[in-house]
Every structure is written in structure tokens, then in C-alpha cells.
C-alpha positions, 0 to 999 in steps of 0.5 A: 411628180405633178400627180404626186404633188396634186395627190398630196395637196388634195389629201391635205385639203380632205383631211383638214375638212374632217378634223375629228376623223383626222385627229382620231387617226393621228392619235391612234397612230402616234401612240402606236408609232411612239411606243414602237420607236421607244422600244426599238431604241432598246432593241437597237441597243441590245441587238444591233448597236455596234460595241464601242470598239474598233472593228467590233465584228471581229471581237470574240469572247472565249468561254468554258463549257462543261461537256457533261453537265452543259454548264457555261462559265464566262471565265477560265483559269489564267494559265489556261488563257496563257496556254491558248495564247501560245497554242492558237493562231486564229487570233491577232491577239488574245487578252484577259481581264478580271474584276479587282476592287481598287482602293485609293487612299490619297485623300481624307477619305479612302475611296473604293472603285470597281476596277479591272486587272487586265493584260497589257494588250487588252485595251489596245486590242479594243482600239480605245486610246487614253485621252491623256497619257498612254496604255500599259507596256508589256514590261509593266504586265509582269511579276516584279514590275513597278505598279501602274494604273489607268484611271477612268474619266469619271474618277479623274473628274470626281477625285482630281478635278480633271487635273491634267498633271495627274499623269505621272503622279504616284497614288497609293492603290491597294496599299502600294504606290501606283504610277498613273500612266493615263486617263481613259476617254469619257464614257469608257468603263470596260467591261461594264461600270469599271473606272480603273485598270491595273496590270493582271500578270502580277496579281494572277501569275501562278494562280491555281488552274482550278481558279476560273477567274479571267474573262478572255477576249480575242480579235480574229485574224482577217479571213478567219471565221468563228467556226475555225477559231472555235475548232482551234480553241477546242483542240487546245483545251482538249489537250490541256484537259488531258494534261490537267484532268483534275483542274479542267475535267470536262471543261472545254473552251468555246468561241462566241461573239462578244454580244452573246457573252456581254448581254445575257439571255434574260435581257434579250428575252425581255427586250424581244418580248417588249418589242413584240408587245409594242408591235401588237399595239401598233397593229391594233392602232392600224386596225382602228385606223383601217376601220375608220377609213372603211367607215369613211370610205362608205360615205365617199362612194359618190365622190369616188364614183364621180372621179371614176366617171371623169376618167380616173382609173381605179389605180389612180383612185387607190393611189390617192387614198393611199396618199391620204393614209401615208400623210396621216401616218407622217403627221403622227410620226413627230408626235410619236417621236415625242412620246418615245422621248418622254417614255425614254426618260421614264425608263432611264429614271427607273434604272438604278445608277450603275445597273446597266453596262455602259455599252448598252445605250438607250437613246433616240438617235439616227437609226431609231429615227430612220426606223420610225419614219420607215415604220410610219410610211409602211404603217400608212400603206398597210392600214390604207391598202385594204380600205382603198381597195374596198372603196373601188370594188363596188358598183361605182356606176350604181353609186353615182345613180343613187347618190351613194346611199346603200352602195359599197356597203356590202358584206366584204367591207363589213367582214373586213371590219369584223376581222380587224376588230377580232384581231384587236381583241386577240392582240389585246388579250395577249398583251393583257395576259403578259401584263397580268403575269409581270404585275403578279410577279412584281406583287409577289416580290413586294411581299417577299423577304427571301427568308430574312427579317429585313426590318432594322437591318443596315448593310455595307461593305468594306475592303482591306487593301494592301500587303498588310492584309495578305494573310487570313490572320490579318483580315480576321483580326481587322474584321473582328475589330470592326464588328466589335466597335460597331456592336458597341455603338448606341442603337446597335443590337448585333453586327455580323460579317461575311463574304456576302450580303444576302439578297445581293448576290455575290459571295463564294462557292465551292465544289464539295466532296461528301463523306461516304460518297467518293467522287469519280472526278472533280467534275462530278462534285456538286457546287454549293454556295458558302459564307464565312460568318462571324457570330450572330449571323443567323440571329442578325438576319432573323433566320432560325436554326431548326436543328442543332445550334448556331456558330459562336466565337469559340467555333472560330478557334476550335477543332474540328471545323464546323458548318451550319447548312440550310434546309436545301443543302440538307435535303440535297445531300442527306435526304431524310437522314439526320445531317447533324454530325455529317462531314464534307470538304472542298472537292479535289483538296485531300489536304483540306479539313473536313467540316462537321455539320452542327446545325441546320438553318431555314432557307434564305435567299443569297441572290437578288429576289428577281433571280428566278432560280430556286434557293441555293444550297448554302453552308456557313462556316466560322469567318476565319476559315473563309476570310476575304478582303471584300467583306460585307457587314449586316447590322441589326438596330433598335430603330431606323437603321440609317440613323446609325449610318454615320456612326458605323462609318466612323467606327470603321474609320477608327479601326483603320482609316485606309479601309473604304466603306461603300455600298451602304444601305438598309436591307429594305433598300437592298431588297427593293433594288433586287426587283427594279427590273421586274417592276419596270417590266410590269409597268411597261407591259401594263401600259401596253395592255391598257393602251391596247385595251382602250384601242380595242374597245374603240375598235369594237364600238366602231364596228358595232356602231357601223353595223347598227347604222347599216341595219337601221331599216332592219331594226325599224322593221323589227320594232314596227313588228313588235320587237321590244328594246330588250330584243334589239339590245340582245341582237346588237350585243349578241353581235359584239359577244360573237366578236369578243368570243372569236377574239378571245379564242385567238388571243388565248392561243397567242397568249399561251405562246407568249407566256412560254417565252417569258417563263424564265422572267416570272417570279412565283407565277406559272406561265399558264397561271389560271387567275391571269388567264381567266381574269383577263378573259372575263375583263376583256369580254366585259369591256367588249360587251360594254362597248357593244351596249352603247350603240345597242342603246342607240339602236333602241331609239330608232323611229320605225316610221323614219327608217322605213320612210328613208328607204 
């Protein structure tokens, strides 16, 4: 311990005596450590942070897997869930939930909340207790039971000012009186951003086995592993499929850890790629500091030789030098943590409210701080080890005799510095290629509109609650009344309603049967997106009809039923044949009417722009055939669409004051909201690439400058023998070009590997995009050559007489 304290005191004195060197090292390391700590916070949140439930390692989800097509569905029919409850013994409990829009109309303005219909045992199974009141009872989760509701903490605070007397109060929820039985604790929003929970069985009992609508969670019994539970569930679903082949076909249930279901693959891929990127930045920073230590060690040969002569062993000297490098890293650690906190605030500000599940928490907490300190210590050991070993390898006795000049500067040390510089260039190229691809994806999205004329469009949703809207006729009447009122407003050109709003996902889908192409099983039926629309749908969106005609008000009440398909659907089902007059219907329902194709529209995007999947096959039918409670409205205005927002809200209220209006924004706002994640990824990777580029440039400069200082005599001789400044520049820059070439070649190999990983996240950009690869290669090579040119110019000023006399 005495020796360690002595090493620490001596290291601090040594670093204080070299403030420029110390500052450069600390800045390089602080940047690398800070970026690494920040992204590790995301890694911990996505891959490691325990879910906020009791014994989360025993919680699993039950998904459905299609044996032939390989498709996965995170939901299953409610009756399939009930059968699994009865037929499996691997679980302490199985519970289910499904999304339900919840409308509360006890105030001046109705409010719509994201809610969940849950089985009575789900929240107790998670081990989360209400902060007020109680959980649901089994007798409240049955058909005919008096309706009850659990409120989220945020809803309780916003609408009821945290009134503790809320428990026992009766609220009008979805048109029915519901008794409040409890308030859940602050921060709980299962499964993602929900704020109200109601019993599931009264809503779902008796639903079709073809309706995949509930997410199922289970808690494994003690001693039962995942594979055993999966085998039980697979056997049960196999039996169900034999009994109900039309409904389940080739669908089989599987068991997964909840993390695999709750956190999608793309999120994991992005976080892993970003963590790899910041690790590269940290390695580049370490290489820079190692180069600085190597250069400094060359000037400390005499000091090291004196210490060896006084009895210090090589191991003791190495330990002293490693102590210095670890102290450098520990000094950089708090600065790096400050950088991590700053960057965390930037990232949080870039994520739209409500777009991140509540259980993914990005923060710099205990585990992240411990990781950061460990990384700092490990970093100090890594970048300090090679320079320390190099420092004691030379001829220490010779160094003592000649005062340190020229000793210890052999080829080994120079080769190590060269390898470090090449590695920096290679890692920088990998990061810059990744940044170029993400930035290009973002730029592509900025100009895309998904086939829709987004200017002057206002969008919103409204929800029709209660028994009065149980019938399709009531929903159609209210929707048509709302659209009529909106179209009568000044400044409105057209208004149209549908079950979805383009560029925002959602909407419906169905398996289809094409006339003339009989199905063997329902599982063979192609899945297609659909929209039930009022008139002026295509005109409002600016989507042209390229064949046939559009849907009109008369089509809603005429026979036969009609449909307009998009280009993708026309190609998929009828190839080069004329699709007009062709017919299709919902698969598996022989009583369903056939839809006759009356028109073909241009393709348009239903999902968010950041969804890399190609444009889906979509068909539109008159609204009465596909009416839904949750209805989207799109309005074409004469000028700024937000100018009519208040009038539109009042028009809906005048039609029915119990209908809540929500999710109101312009189509341009909705378009931009669809690619915030790509913008964030592009910005982050660009920042990593720029930092890496600067560090690599410093590294190349340092290697070339150090090489020039060691070749002063050689350059002096060359000049004395008649070498021109251009010859000297060519010599020095040539060495830099060799470094750049080696680094670029290694970097290209690494970049090809990285781009394969992030391919699914790119938008309209190939993983081997030649512009990105060639552009980054040329740019990085130019930067390396410029970094070499500065010491080359200095070399031309070497006085040959001074150089020779010094030797």
C-alpha cells in the first residue's frame, strides 16, 4: 500500500508538470468514456434492466407462430388463451390483455385515454399493487358483472387533481357507469403508455376464434424452465388446431421471455450498433492516448534508466507507468459522466412524448456509473500497457550513458505507433460509413411523402363510445354527420373519414380469397390492408385514380359491394390482367359478399415513413362496410390546416358532445413524426463519426510528426545532398498515404460487416451504397493526407547544418 500511495503521488506530480500532455489525454479519454457511458445507459435499459415487476425473470409471453410461413403474431384468440389456461400446468398463472380505447365523459370535455382490457389476475401476477384501492376481483371479470375501472396515476392527477376520494366514485366510461376501484402507482403504464384498465371477459367472451386480439403473459412455476413450458404450450395449441382447423390453421403457440416480445428486434439492433460505434470511438481515443504516451516515453528514457540504476525493477517501473495511465483515465471519468448526462438530455428531447414504452428508462444510474468507472480503469490499463512495456524494453544502460538521445526509439515503438494510427483510420471509416448511410436515410425521408400530398391536410381521430354505437348503422350515421359538418366550415375543401390515417400505421387487415383462385386452407390466404372510407378519400389525399373510378356516396348504399385497390394489390393478384371487374372477399367467410374492383389508385404509404417495409397491398371500400368506433378524419384546407383546428373540434362536439377528439395534427407534422428515430440515429452516428475523424486526424498527425522528429538527421542529409522541399513533402506525405491506405482497406472490410447488421434500419439506401463508401473513403484519405502535410511542411524547414552538427 505504501508503494501504491507513493506511485500515485509521483504520478500526480508528473502529470501536473506536463499540463498540455495531461489535458490532451484527459480530453480524448473523456470524450470516449462519456459517449460510451451514455450509450451503455441505453444498452442497460434495453438488454439488462429488470422489468418493473415482481420476479421478472419468471415472466414469459405466449406468441403465435405460423409453422409454414414463419410469421409471428404477439396476440392470440381469447378462447385459445382460455384453453391454454385449462390445459397447461407449467404456469402459476396465465393472464391476458388487449388494447381498448377508453372514453370518460364526466367533465365539460370528453377525454380519450389509451387503456387495456385485462383479465382479473394480470396486474396481481405482475406484482404491482394499486397505490389507492384494490385490484379487480374474479367475479368482476365475468359477463354481466358491474363494470369497474382502475385509473393510472397521471390520469388521476390531470383530471381529478389527485383526489383520494376517487375510489368508489362512478364514472361514465365508454357510455357505461364504471366504479373506480383503485389508482395504480406513479410510472406504471402497462403495457407501454396505458392509463386505464378494465375487465377483459365482458368485452371478449364469445369472440371468434379467428380474432387474434389478446396478448398473453404467464408466470412460470418454480422449477419449470422455458423449454418445458414451451413444449406444454405447443402440445396444447396442436390439439386446438386439430379441433378448430379453420380458425387456427397452422398457427401454434410458443413461449418467450417477455423482453423478446416487449422490445422489438429493430430497437435492439440500433442500440447494439450504437454501442459498437461508441466502443470504436473509445478505442480510437485509447489509441491516441497510447501514441501520446509512446512519444512521451521516448523523452523519459533517461529518467527510467536512472530509476533502474537505483534499483527499480522493470516490473516496478511498469507499475508506475500504469498508475499514471489509470489516473489519467480516472481524471477523465467525471468529465465523461458530465458529457453522458448532457447527451442524455439531448436524446430525451429528441424522442416524442409517448413514443417510448414506460419500462425502457434511459438514465445514468448506479449500474451505469459502476460500468463507467470500470471502463475508465480498464481503459487506463489497456492504453497504458503497451507504452509501459515499450519504455522498459530498450537499452537502459545505453540511455543512461548518452543522456537518452536516440535510445529507445527503435523500430518496435515506431511500428506500434503506426499500427495504432492505422487502427484509428479503420475504425473511423467504419463509423463514417454508418453515419453516411443513416444520414442518407434521413435525407431520403425528408423528401418523401408516401404518395400523399401532405400540404394543407389536417388529421384527427374521434372515438364513438357506449352501447349507442354498438351497431354499424349508428357509427355510419355519426361519421357522416361529423364529415358533413366539417365540410361546411369556411376554409375546408374536403373532409373524409376512414378506419386509418395514412403515414401513421394502424388500420385493419384481412386474409382474402380471390375469385377463381380457391384456397386450400385459410392459412394460405394472402393478408391485405384495408380502409373503409367515405367519399373524397382519394381526392383529399391527392392520390390519383389511374384506372376506373373512385368511391362515391352512392357506392355506400348500392349493390354489389365495390372496392378500389392500389397498384401493389393489382399486381400481386392479377399481374398484367385488367383488375377492373375482378372480385374478392374475406377468406373463410362463405356468407360474406364479394367486392368488385371499380378502380386502381396509385400506391400510398399506410405505415410510418420510417417503416422500411415496401408499400403494402391495400384496398378501400365504402365506409359502411368497414365502420369502426375509432375513426380517423383527414381534411383538405385552403391554407394552413391548423387555422381550422378549433372549428373542427367544435363541429365534432356539436355533432355529439360525448365524442372525444384526439391525436389532432397536420399531415406534415404526422409525416415528420414518422421518422424521428431515423433522424436521431443519423445525428448520433454523425456525431460519433465526426469525433472519430477528429481523433484519427490527431493520431495520424502525431505519428507523422513523431516520425519526422526521429528522422531529422536523415532529412538534413537529404537536403544537404540537394533534395528539394517538394521531395521532402513527397517523402513525408507518402508515409501518411501508406497509413491511410492500410487503414482504409481494413475499414472497408469492417464497414461491409457493419452495414449488413443495420440494413433493416436503412430507408431507400443499399447497405453497400457506393456513394457512401467511395465518398467516405476519399474524404477520410484527404483528411489523413492533410494531417500528414503539416509535419511535412515543417520538415522542409530543417537546417541541414544544424541537424548534422546535433548528431
